[in-house]
C-alpha positions in Angstrom: 74.1 53.1 -37.6 70.5 54.3 -37.5 70.0 58.0 -37.8 68.9 59.9 -34.7 66.7 62.2 -36.6 64.8 59.5 -38.5 64.2 57.8 -35.1 62.9 60.7 -33.2 60.5 61.1 -36.3 59.2 57.5 -36.2 58.4 57.9 -32.5 56.7 61.2 -33.4 54.4 59.6 -36.1 53.3 56.6 -33.6 52.5 59.2 -30.8 50.5 61.3 -33.4 48.4 58.1 -34.3 47.6 57.2 -30.7 46.7 60.7 -30.1 44.2 60.6 -33.1 42.7 57.1 -32.0 42.5 58.9 -28.5 40.9 61.9 -29.8 38.5 59.5 -32.0 37.4 57.7 -28.8 36.6 60.8 -26.8 34.6 62.4 -29.6 32.8 59.2 -29.9 32.0 58.8 -26.5 30.9 62.5 -26.2 28.4 62.0 -29.4 27.1 59.0 -27.9 26.3 60.3 -24.6 25.0 63.5 -26.3 22.7 61.4 -28.6 21.7 59.3 -25.5 20.8 62.4 -23.5 18.9 63.7 -26.6 16.8 60.3 -26.9 16.3 60.5 -23.3 15.1 64.0 -23.3 12.8 63.2 -26.3 11.4 60.1 -24.3 10.7 62.0 -21.3 8.9 64.6 -23.4 7.0 61.9 -25.1 5.9 60.1 -22.0 4.8 63.3 -20.0 1.8 63.2 -22.1 0.8 60.2 -20.4 1.6 61.4 -16.7 -1.4 61.2 -14.4 -1.8 62.6 -11.1 -4.2 62.5 -8.3 -6.3 59.2 -7.8 -5.6 58.2 -11.6 -2.0 57.8 -10.4 -3.0 55.6 -7.8 -5.1 53.2 -10.1 -1.8 53.1 -12.6 0.6 52.5 -9.8 -1.8 49.7 -8.6 -2.0 48.1 -11.9 1.7 48.4 -12.6 2.5 46.4 -9.3 -0.4 43.7 -10.5 1.2 43.3 -13.5 4.8 42.9 -11.7 3.4 40.3 -9.3 1.0 38.4 -12.1 4.3 37.8 -13.9 6.2 36.5 -11.0 3.2 34.4 -9.8 2.8 32.8 -13.5 6.4 31.5 -13.1 5.6 30.2 -9.8 2.5 28.6 -10.7 4.2 26.9 -13.9 7.0 25.5 -11.5 3.9 24.2 -9.4 1.8 23.1 -12.4 4.6 20.9 -14.0 4.6 18.1 -11.5 1.0 18.1 -11.6 0.7 17.8 -15.4 3.1 14.9 -15.1 0.4 13.0 -13.6 -1.5 13.1 -17.1 0.9 11.1 -19.1 -0.4 8.0 -20.4 -3.9 6.8 -21.7 -5.6 7.9 -18.4 -9.2 7.9 -20.2 -9.2 4.3 -20.9 -11.0 2.3 -18.0 -9.2 -0.9 -17.2 -10.9 -3.6 -19.1 -9.9 -6.2 -16.5 -12.7 -7.9 -14.7 -11.4 -10.2 -12.0 -13.3 -12.2 -9.3 -11.3 -13.1 -6.6 -11.3 -16.2 -4.3 -9.4 -16.8 -1.1 -7.0 -19.6 -0.4 -10.0 -22.1 0.2 -12.1 -21.1 -2.7 -14.4 -18.6 -1.2 -15.3 -15.5 -3.2 -14.0 -12.3 -1.5 -14.7 -9.8 -3.9 -14.3 -8.3 -7.3 -12.1 -5.6 -9.1 -12.3 -4.1 -12.6 -14.9 -2.0 -14.4 -15.9 -3.0 -17.9 -17.0 -0.3 -20.2 -20.4 -1.7 -20.8 -21.4 -1.8 -17.1 -21.2 2.0 -17.3 -24.6 3.6 -17.7 -24.6 6.8 -19.5 -25.5 9.9 -17.3 -28.6 10.7 -19.9 -29.9 7.3 -19.2 -29.7 7.7 -15.4 -32.9 9.3 -13.8 -32.9 12.8 -13.3 -33.4 12.7 -9.6 -30.1 10.4 -9.4 -28.1 13.2 -10.9 -29.8 15.8 -8.7 -29.1 14.0 -5.7 -25.4 13.5 -6.3 -25.2 17.2 -7.3 -27.1 18.7 -4.3 -25.1 16.8 -1.9 -21.6 17.1 -3.5 -21.2 20.1 -5.7 -24.3 22.4 -6.4 -22.4 25.0 -8.6 -20.9 22.1 -10.7 -22.1 23.6 -13.9 -21.0 27.1 -13.1 -17.6 26.7 -11.7 -14.2 25.9 -13.5 -13.1 23.2 -11.4 -12.8 25.0 -8.3 -15.6 26.4 -6.3 -14.4 29.3 -4.2 -18.1 30.1 -3.5 -18.7 26.5 -2.3 -15.4 26.5 -0.4 -16.3 29.8 1.4 -19.8 28.3 2.2 -18.3 25.1 3.6 -15.8 27.1 5.8 -18.5 29.1 7.2 -20.7 26.3 8.1 -17.7 24.3 9.6 -16.9 27.3 11.7 -20.4 27.7 12.9 -20.8 24.1 13.6 -17.4 24.0 15.4 -16.7 20.8 13.4 -15.9 19.7 9.9 -19.8 19.2 8.5 -19.2 20.3 4.9 -16.5 19.5 2.2 -15.2 22.2 -0.1 -13.7 19.9 -2.9 -15.8 20.1 -6.0 -16.6 16.8 -8.1 -13.9 17.9 -10.4 -11.3 17.8 -7.5 -12.4 14.6 -6.4 -12.2 13.0 -9.7 -8.7 14.4 -10.1 -7.7 12.8 -6.7 -9.4 9.6 -7.9 -7.8 9.5 -11.2 -4.3 10.8 -10.7 -3.4 11.1 -6.9 -3.7 9.4 -3.6 -5.6 10.3 -0.4 -2.4 11.6 1.2 -3.1 14.6 3.3 -0.4 16.9 2.2 0.0 20.3 0.8 1.7 19.0 -2.2 -1.1 16.8 -3.1 -3.7 19.6 -2.7 -1.8 21.8 -5.1 -1.6 18.9 -7.6 -5.4 18.7 -7.1 -6.2 22.3 -7.9 -4.2 22.1 -11.2 -5.6 19.0 -12.4 -8.8 20.0 -11.8 -8.4 22.9 -14.2 -6.8 20.6 -16.5 -9.7 18.2 -16.6 -12.2 21.3 -17.1 -10.1 22.5 -20.3 -9.9 18.8 -21.8 -13.3 17.4 -20.6 -16.8 18.4 -21.1 -18.9 18.8 -17.9 -21.0 15.5 -18.7 -17.6 13.6 -19.2 -16.6 14.8 -16.0 -19.5 13.7 -14.0 -19.7 10.3 -16.1 -15.9 9.4 -14.8 -17.1 10.5 -11.4 -20.0 8.5 -11.1 -18.0 5.2 -12.5 -14.9 5.5 -10.4 -15.8 6.7 -6.9 -15.7 4.3 -4.1 -19.1 3.4 -3.0 -18.5 0.9 -0.1 -18.9 -2.8 0.1 -16.1 -3.3 -2.2 -18.0 -1.4 -5.0 -16.8 1.1 -7.3 -19.3 3.3 -9.5 -22.6 3.8 -8.8 -24.0 1.3 -11.1 -22.0 -1.5 -9.2 -23.5 0.1 -5.9 -27.0 0.2 -7.0 -26.7 -3.6 -7.9 -24.9 -4.4 -4.7 -27.2 -2.6 -2.2 -30.6 -2.7 -4.1 -30.0 -5.5 -6.7 -31.4 -2.9 -9.6 -30.1 -1.1 -12.3 -29.4 2.6 -12.0 -32.1 3.2 -14.4 -34.7 1.2 -11.9 -33.7 3.4 -8.8 -36.3 5.4 -7.0 -35.9 8.5 -5.2 -35.1 7.0 -1.7 -32.5 4.6 -3.1 -30.8 7.3 -5.1 -30.6 9.5 -2.0 -29.1 6.7 -0.1 -26.4 6.1 -2.9 -25.8 9.9 -3.3 -24.9 9.9 0.5 -22.4 7.4 0.2 -20.0 9.7 -1.9 -18.2 11.3 1.0 -18.1 8.4 3.5 -18.9 5.2 2.2 -17.8 3.0 5.0 -19.4 5.3 7.6 -22.8 5.2 5.7 -22.9 1.6 3.8 -26.4 0.5 4.6 -25.5 -3.2 4.7 -23.3 -2.3 7.8 -25.3 0.5 9.3 -28.8 1.1 7.9 -29.9 3.3 10.3 -26.8 5.8 9.6 -27.5 5.4 6.0 -31.0 6.4 6.1 -30.3 9.4 8.4 -27.8 10.6 5.8 -30.4 9.9 2.8 -32.6 12.2 4.7 -29.9 14.9 4.7 -29.6 14.2 1.0 -33.3 15.0 0.6 -32.9 18.3 2.5 -30.0 19.0 0.2 -32.3 18.6 -2.7 -34.7 21.0 -1.2 -32.1 23.8 -0.1 -30.6 23.8 -3.6 -33.9 24.2 -5.3 -33.6 21.0 -7.5 -36.7 19.6 -6.0 -39.8 20.8 -3.4 -40.5 19.4 0.1 -43.7 17.9 -1.3 -41.6 16.0 -4.0 -39.4 14.6 -1.3 -41.9 13.8 1.3 -42.9 10.3 0.3 -39.1 9.6 0.2 -38.8 10.8 3.9 -41.8 8.7 4.9 -40.6 5.6 3.1 -36.7 5.2 3.3 -35.0 2.6 1.1 -34.4 -0.9 2.1 -31.5 -3.0 1.0 -30.4 -6.5 -0.2 -29.2 -8.5 2.9 -25.6 -9.0 2.5 -24.8 -10.4 5.8 -21.7 -9.4 7.6 -19.5 -9.4 4.4 -16.5 -7.6 4.5 -14.1 -7.2 1.8 -10.3 -7.1 2.3 -10.1 -4.1 -0.1 -6.5 -3.4 0.7 -5.4 -6.9 -0.3 -7.8 -6.7 -3.2 -6.4 -3.6 -4.7 -2.8 -5.0 -4.4 -3.9 -8.3 -5.9 -5.9 -6.5 -8.7 -2.4 -4.9 -9.7 -0.7 -8.6 -9.4 -3.3 -10.0 -11.8 -2.9 -7.3 -14.3 0.8 -7.7 -14.4 0.5 -11.4 -14.9 -2.5 -12.0 -17.1 -1.5 -9.1 -19.3 0.6 -11.7 -21.6 -2.3 -14.1 -22.0 -4.7 -11.5 -23.4 -7.4 -12.6 -20.8 -8.9 -10.0 -19.1 -12.0 -11.6 -17.4 -10.7 -14.3 -15.0 -11.3 -15.6 -11.7 -8.0 -15.5 -9.4 -7.2 -17.9 -6.7 -5.3 -15.8 -4.1 -3.2 -16.7 -1.3 -5.1 -14.6 1.5 -6.4 -16.3 4.8 -9.5 -14.4 5.6 -9.2 -15.6 9.3 -5.5 -13.9 9.6 -6.9 -11.1 7.9 -9.6 -10.4 10.3 -7.3 -11.0 13.3 -5.0 -8.5 12.1 -7.4 -5.9 11.3 -8.8 -6.4 14.8 -5.3 -6.2 16.4 -4.6 -2.9 14.6 -8.1 -1.5 15.5 -8.2 -2.5 19.2 -4.6 -1.1 20.0 -5.2 2.2 18.3 -8.5 2.6 19.8 -7.0 1.5 23.2 -3.7 3.5 22.9 -4.0 5.9 20.1 -4.3 9.0 22.4 -1.8 8.2 24.7 0.8 7.7 22.0 -0.8 10.3 19.5 -0.9 8.0 16.6 -3.8 7.7 14.3 -2.8 5.0 11.5 -1.0 1.9 11.0 -0.4 -0.9 8.3 0.4 -4.4 8.4 1.6 -7.4 6.0 1.6 -10.9 6.9 3.7 -13.5 4.8 3.7 -17.5 5.2 7.2 -18.4 5.3 6.6 -19.9 1.8 5.9 -16.5 0.4 2.1 -16.5 0.4 0.7 -13.1 1.3 -1.9 -13.9 4.0 -3.0 -10.6 5.0 -2.6 -6.9 4.0 -3.9 -4.1 6.1 -3.4 -0.7 4.4 -5.1 1.4 6.7 -7.8 1.8 9.6 -10.7 2.6 7.3 -10.8 1.8 3.6 -13.7 4.0 3.0 -12.1 7.1 4.6 -9.0 6.6 2.8 -8.2 4.0 -0.2 -4.3 4.8 0.1 -2.6 1.6 0.6 -0.1 2.4 3.5 1.1 -1.2 3.2 2.1 -1.3 -0.2 2.6 2.6 -1.4 3.7 4.6 1.6 7.3 5.0 1.7 8.3 5.5 5.6 11.5 5.6 7.1 12.5 2.1 8.6 14.8 3.4 11.5 16.4 0.5 13.3 14.6 -2.1 11.6 16.8 -1.8 8.7 19.8 -2.8 10.6 19.4 -6.4 9.7 20.2 -5.6 6.4 23.8 -4.2 7.3 24.4 -7.2 9.6 23.5 -9.8 6.9 25.8 -8.0 4.4 28.5 -8.5 7.3 27.7 -12.1 7.9 28.4 -12.6 4.2 31.5 -10.8 4.4 33.1 -13.1 7.1 31.7 -11.8 10.4 30.1 -13.8 13.0 27.9 -13.1 15.8 30.6 -13.0 18.3 32.7 -10.5 16.3 33.7 -7.7 18.6 33.2 -4.2 17.5 33.8 -0.9 19.2 30.8 1.0 20.2 32.4 4.2 20.5 31.9 7.9 19.1 32.3 7.8 15.4 32.1 10.6 12.7 31.6 9.9 9.0 32.3 13.3 7.3 29.9 15.8 9.3 27.8 13.0 10.4 28.1 11.7 14.0 25.5 9.5 15.0 24.4 8.7 18.7 23.1 5.9 20.5 19.5 6.1 21.8 20.6 6.9 25.5 23.5 9.0 24.2 25.8 6.6 25.9 28.5 4.1 24.7 29.3 0.8 25.8 32.8 0.1 24.6 33.4 -3.1 22.8 30.3 -5.2 21.9 29.7 -8.3 20.1 27.6 -7.9 17.0 25.0 -9.9 18.9 24.6 -7.7 21.6 24.8 -4.4 19.4 21.8 -5.7 17.4 19.6 -7.0 20.1 20.3 -3.8 22.1 19.9 -1.7 18.8 23.0 0.1 19.0 23.6 2.8 16.5 27.2 3.2 16.2 28.2 -0.6 15.4 26.3 -0.9 12.2 27.7 2.4 11.0 31.3 1.7 11.9 30.7 -1.8 9.8 29.6 0.3 7.0 32.2 2.8 7.2 35.5 0.8 7.9 34.5 -2.6 6.5 31.5 -2.9 4.2 30.9 0.5 2.4 27.2 1.4 1.2 26.7 -0.5 -2.1 27.0 -3.9 -0.9 24.5 -3.2 1.9 21.9 -1.7 -0.8 22.6 -4.6 -3.1 21.8 -7.1 -0.3 18.4 -5.3 0.6 17.7 -5.3 -3.1 18.5 -9.0 -3.4 16.4 -9.9 -0.3 13.3 -8.6 -2.2 13.4 -4.7 -1.3 11.8 -2.8 -4.1 11.8 0.5 -2.5 14.2 3.4 -4.0 16.9 3.2 -1.4 19.2 6.2 -1.2 22.9 5.1 -1.7 23.9 7.5 1.2 25.7 6.7 4.4 22.7 7.5 6.9 21.0 4.6 4.9 22.5 2.2 7.5 20.1 3.8 10.3 17.0 3.5 8.1 16.7 7.0 6.7 15.5 5.6 3.3 11.7 5.3 2.7 10.3 1.5 2.6 7.1 0.1 2.4 5.8 -2.2 4.9 5.4 -5.0 2.1 9.2 -4.6 1.2 9.9 -4.9 5.2 8.0 -8.1 5.3 9.4 -9.5 2.1 13.2 -8.8 3.2 12.7 -10.6 6.7 11.0 -13.5 5.0 14.2 -14.1 3.2 15.8 -14.9 6.7 12.4 -16.9 7.8 12.8 -19.0 4.3 16.2 -20.3 5.0 18.0 -17.5 3.0 15.8 -17.9 -0.2 14.3 -14.9 -1.8 11.6 -14.3 -4.6 8.8 -16.4 -3.1 6.4 -13.7 -2.2 3.1 -14.1 -4.2 -0.6 -13.2 -3.8 -1.7 -15.1 -6.8 -1.7 -19.1 -6.9 -4.2 -19.5 -10.0 -5.8 -17.6 -12.6 -8.5 -19.2 -14.6 -10.9 -18.0 -17.3 -14.6 -18.3 -16.7 -14.7 -21.1 -19.4 -12.2 -23.1 -17.1 -9.0 -22.7 -18.8 -5.9 -22.4 -16.7 -4.0 -19.5 -17.8 -1.5 -18.9 -14.9 -0.2 -21.4 -12.1 2.1 -20.0 -9.6 3.9 -23.4 -8.8 4.5 -24.0 -12.6 4.9 -20.4 -14.1 6.7 -18.4 -11.6 10.4 -17.9 -11.5 12.0 -20.2 -9.1 13.5 -18.8 -5.5 16.8 -17.6 -5.3 19.3 -18.3 -2.4 20.7 -14.7 -1.4 21.9 -15.6 2.1 24.2 -18.6 2.7 23.1 -21.3 5.0 25.8 -19.8 7.6 24.9 -16.2 7.4 21.1 -17.1 7.6 21.8 -19.2 10.5 23.9 -16.2 12.1 21.2 -13.6 11.5 18.3 -15.9 12.9 20.5 -16.7 16.0 20.8 -13.1 16.7 17.2 -11.8 16.1 15.6 -14.5 18.1 17.2 -12.7 21.2 15.4 -9.4 20.4 12.1 -10.4 21.5 13.7 -12.4 24.5 16.1 -10.0 26.1 16.2 -7.1 23.6 13.7 -4.2 22.6 11.0 -6.3 21.5 10.0 -8.4 24.6 6.2 -7.4 24.3 6.4 -9.3 21.2 7.1 -12.4 22.4 4.9 -15.2 21.8 4.0 -17.8 24.6 5.5 -21.2 24.1 6.6 -20.2 20.5 10.0 -18.9 19.5 10.1 -15.7 17.5 12.7 -13.5 16.0 12.4 -9.7 14.9 13.7 -6.4 15.2 12.4 -3.1 16.3 12.3 0.4 14.4 12.0 4.0 15.5 12.9 7.1 13.6 13.7 10.6 14.3 11.1 12.6 16.4 9.0 9.2 16.9 7.6 9.7 13.5 7.5 6.2 12.5 7.5 3.0 14.4 8.0 -0.7 13.3 8.1 -4.2 14.4 9.1 -6.8 11.6 9.3 -10.3 13.2 8.9 -14.0 12.1 8.4 -17.3 13.5 9.1 -20.8 11.8 5.5 -20.4 10.1 4.9 -16.6 9.6 6.5 -13.3 8.7 4.8 -10.1 9.6 5.7 -6.2 9.3 3.8 -3.6 11.4 4.2 0.4 10.9 2.3 2.8 13.0 2.6 6.5 12.7 0.4 9.5 11.3 -0.5 10.5 7.5 0.9 14.0 8.0 4.2 12.8 9.5 3.6 14.5 12.7 5.5 13.1 15.6 4.2 10.4 18.1 4.5 11.0 21.8 7.5 8.8 22.3 6.2 5.7 20.7 8.8 3.0 20.0 8.7 0.0 17.8 8.9 -2.1 21.0 6.0 -0.7 22.3 2.6 -0.4 20.2 3.8 -2.3 16.7 5.2 -5.0 18.8 1.8 -5.3 21.0 -0.2 -5.4 17.5 2.1 -8.0 16.2 1.8 -10.1 19.4 -2.0 -10.2 19.5 -2.5 -11.1 15.7 0.4 -13.6 15.6 -0.6 -15.4 18.6 -3.9 -16.2 17.1 -2.4 -17.0 13.6 -0.5 -20.0 15.4 -3.4 -21.8 17.0 -4.1 -25.0 16.1 -1.3 -25.3 13.4 1.9 -27.5 13.2 4.5 -25.2 14.6 7.9 -25.0 12.5 11.3 -24.2 13.9 13.0 -21.1 12.7 15.5 -22.1 10.2 19.0 -22.6 11.6 17.7 -22.4 15.1 17.2 -25.3 17.7 14.0 -24.7 19.4 13.3 -27.2 22.2 9.8 -26.5 22.5 9.0 -26.9 18.8 11.4 -30.1 18.6 9.6 -31.6 21.7 6.2 -30.9 19.9 7.4 -32.3 16.5 8.8 -35.6 18.4 5.8 -35.8 20.1 3.6 -35.3 17.0 5.9 -38.0 15.3 5.6 -40.4 18.2 1.8 -40.0 18.2 1.7 -40.6 14.3 4.1 -43.5 14.7 1.8 -45.3 17.3 -1.1 -44.6 15.2 0.3 -46.5 12.2 1.4 -49.2 14.5 -1.9 -49.6 15.9 -3.6 -49.5 12.4 -0.9 -52.0 11.1 -1.8 -54.3 14.1 -5.5 -54.0 13.4 -5.1 -55.1 9.9 -2.7 -58.1 10.8 -5.7 -59.2 13.2 -8.1 -59.4 10.5 -6.0 -61.2 8.1 -4.7 -63.7 10.7 -6.5 -67.1 10.5 -8.4 -67.9 13.6 -7.2 -70.0 16.2 -9.4 -73.0 16.9 -9.5 -75.5 19.6 -8.3 -79.2 19.3 -11.8 -80.6 19.5 -13.1 -78.3 16.5 -9.8 -79.3 14.5 -10.7 -83.0 15.0 -14.1 -82.5 13.8 -13.0 -80.5 10.9 -10.7 -83.2 9.7 -13.2 -85.9 9.8 -15.5 -83.9 7.8 -12.7 -83.5 5.2 -12.0 -87.2 5.1 -15.6 -88.0 4.6 -16.0 -85.6 1.4 -12.9 -87.1 0.2 -14.2 -90.8 0.4 -17.6 -90.1 -1.1 -18.1 -90.9 -4.8 -18.4 -88.0 -7.4 -22.0 -87.3 -8.6 -21.9 -86.4 -12.2 -24.6 -83.9 -13.5 -27.1 -85.8 -15.9 -26.8 -85.4 -19.6 -28.7 -82.7 -21.2 -32.1 -84.3 -22.7 -32.0 -84.1 -26.4 -35.5 -84.3 -26.9 -38.8 -83.8 -25.0 -39.6 -87.6 -25.5 -36.4 -88.6 -23.7 -37.7 -87.1 -20.8 
């Protein structure tokens, strides 16, 4: 048994140790606090020596706040600069060494792309007045600023306010080069921020002479030409070295508005602009009025180029296609035969411009884009905007705009492949998918509907219900990709109503799958590539991958049987073609920012988008209004004087009747030709008297003796 005394002693020892630890902690904390107070007091006394009062304190406070804001600003600037500097990855200095001459589908030359390095004229070899004319008009303080000319920007703003319109631009040559090398012409705040950072980056990595050289070589100069060397040859038939002052002034006036002042289109406007450049030369101090007087009195004349208009948006896209196809061959100087039909191209341009001029203000819409494919996949026309000179950004192949209801056919096509039919009935009732509760356009519901009715009336709840309860999102995305959509689709539930961005080219490609009998992979813009020596290096019909079926015949027939009703009794009645059956689907996005109509006949597929570059809303413009009208006008032209084909899987009585009439006409023509041939080959029918006379003559000749030829004489004496 344990001794109670020992037990108490043990507890006392443990308590003593705990008290000792507690005392050590207390004393340590006290000493630490004392030393901290002592250190603080020492530091306070030390820094009192630097304490200022009065006006000096104000300066110190200002600088302190400046350093604080500067540090925070540096972090923000770094965050904004990183996306801009990502654009500089790759060999951006190297100019494309491809030189491509383009022909249309009939073999006519339509333009060129690519710039060979030897075509570039060094800045030092250009006449002095050429450089001065460009600097006086585009960036007078080019050699003084560091990428961004704040004084020039302030001056331009003042002039614009004074004139109550935009009469001067504030972008420096470096900023314009940054846009040409790395960015697009989209008018967004993000692009302007990137442009500013990239301008400073260019100034850091290049000399002023290099920046000016790249700018003069890369700028678009109208008439399908890029660079001042190509423009000098196109407009004046000269090299840059041989230009005179009036010609240099005319070229310098093209940089800001090459289409508006292109001298082969509007010579008076080009001469007026050249006169402004001459004034700029005087005002900037580069030349005197006496030196430019002769140029004012004797303006430049240009080489007559007729009314040639280059399909520049198509050529830009086709140039990328050529580089992709020809890269493996090693031949970079080629002639490309393309699929473009210039008659259809002009009709599309005319239709878009006509409707935007007529109704643009009414609907508050300023831009549009169109792609036309023949149903065999040949790209017949591309319009990437209203004015290539004002903006080279190709809205048809690069702009990602929400598709709205024009995406629904991809959902319905997936449903057709999963056993649904046009007569399948789905409820058009309120539906919620998580926190998302989509509504119909009229905020009403119609109960149970067939899929045909839901598609024709563009009901929103039905495709959502299909995706939520029967299909899921991945198969729908996979179907769109299989049908040719290359735009990055967001695999999110709202995708079924077209919230993902898509290009006009992708929309035309996807719908063309249904117009081509369910086959995908046929879209192409180049049919042949030939070297200048005549060597064939690419033939689409031999070298391109074979098309693949992505929609079964049944699903394709179901889809087309539904889509033909949209322009007949649905939302696209303004797209109906007189005497020609067509199919298609409208699309309108939230707040009326984007409006689409994508449709096809048995011959052509075309996608039309209308909207604004700044994503501002339109005035209640739907896909069934202006886009359908644009589509109808050029498609009616495209179907003139051609053999009409039926839409795959659809019985078209009108087309069938025309085909039957054509076949009957051909059969009758062949029969007539055969009869005429037989008439020529048949022996003539003779009278009995003539026949008797011929028989008597035959008997006479048979009874007459045979006369032999005399033997050849052997010698002269025998004669």
